[in-house]
C-alpha positions as CSV (number, residue, x, y, z in Angstrom):
1,M,-116.7,-200.7,-63.3
2,G,-115.2,-202.7,-66.1
3,E,-115.8,-203.2,-70.0
4,I,-117.2,-205.2,-72.4
5,I,-115.1,-205.3,-75.6
6,L,-116.5,-206.2,-78.9
7,R,-114.0,-207.1,-81.8
8,V,-115.2,-205.9,-84.9
9,P,-113.1,-207.4,-87.6
10,K,-115.1,-206.0,-90.3
11,K,-118.1,-203.5,-90.6
12,Y,-121.3,-205.8,-90.0
13,Q,-124.9,-205.6,-91.3
14,C,-127.4,-205.8,-88.7
15,E,-131.1,-205.3,-89.2
16,L,-133.7,-206.5,-86.2
17,N,-137.4,-206.6,-86.7
18,G,-137.3,-206.1,-82.5
19,V,-136.2,-210.1,-82.0
20,I,-132.7,-211.7,-81.0
21,R,-131.9,-215.5,-81.1
22,V,-129.9,-215.8,-77.7
23,N,-127.8,-218.6,-76.6
24,Q,-128.2,-221.4,-74.1
25,E,-126.2,-219.5,-71.5
26,A,-127.5,-216.2,-72.0
27,E,-131.4,-217.7,-72.0
28,V,-130.4,-219.2,-68.3
29,I,-129.1,-215.5,-66.6
30,L,-132.1,-213.9,-68.3
31,R,-134.7,-216.3,-67.0
32,K,-133.4,-216.2,-63.3
33,L,-133.4,-212.8,-63.5
34,S,-136.9,-213.1,-64.6
35,D,-137.9,-215.1,-61.7
36,E,-135.7,-213.1,-59.5
37,T,-136.9,-209.4,-60.8
38,G,-140.5,-210.3,-61.5
39,L,-139.9,-208.4,-65.0
40,S,-140.3,-209.9,-68.8
41,V,-136.5,-211.3,-69.9
42,R,-137.2,-209.1,-72.8
43,T,-137.8,-205.9,-70.2
44,I,-134.3,-207.3,-68.4
45,A,-132.7,-207.5,-72.2
46,S,-133.5,-203.9,-73.2
47,E,-132.2,-203.1,-70.1
48,I,-129.0,-204.7,-69.9
49,I,-128.3,-203.6,-73.6
50,I,-129.3,-199.7,-73.5
51,Q,-127.3,-199.3,-69.9
52,G,-124.7,-202.3,-71.2
53,E,-123.9,-199.9,-74.5
54,K,-121.6,-197.7,-72.3
55,L,-119.4,-200.2,-70.7
56,I,-118.8,-201.4,-74.7
57,K,-114.9,-200.9,-76.2
58,I,-114.8,-201.5,-80.0
59,E,-111.8,-202.5,-81.3
60,D,-110.6,-203.5,-84.7
């Protein structure tokens, strides 16, 4: 399986309060997956992030 690459030019400080905003393309995909599975968008996004972590390679 491929990997997801995040290019990080500098240290990035991030604070989450349990809410993230996605772009329009990601929202369409999340809604489609929700319609197809009956799962909530929150559940789908959380699982994608949790399972996808193993596919991420961070480059400086």
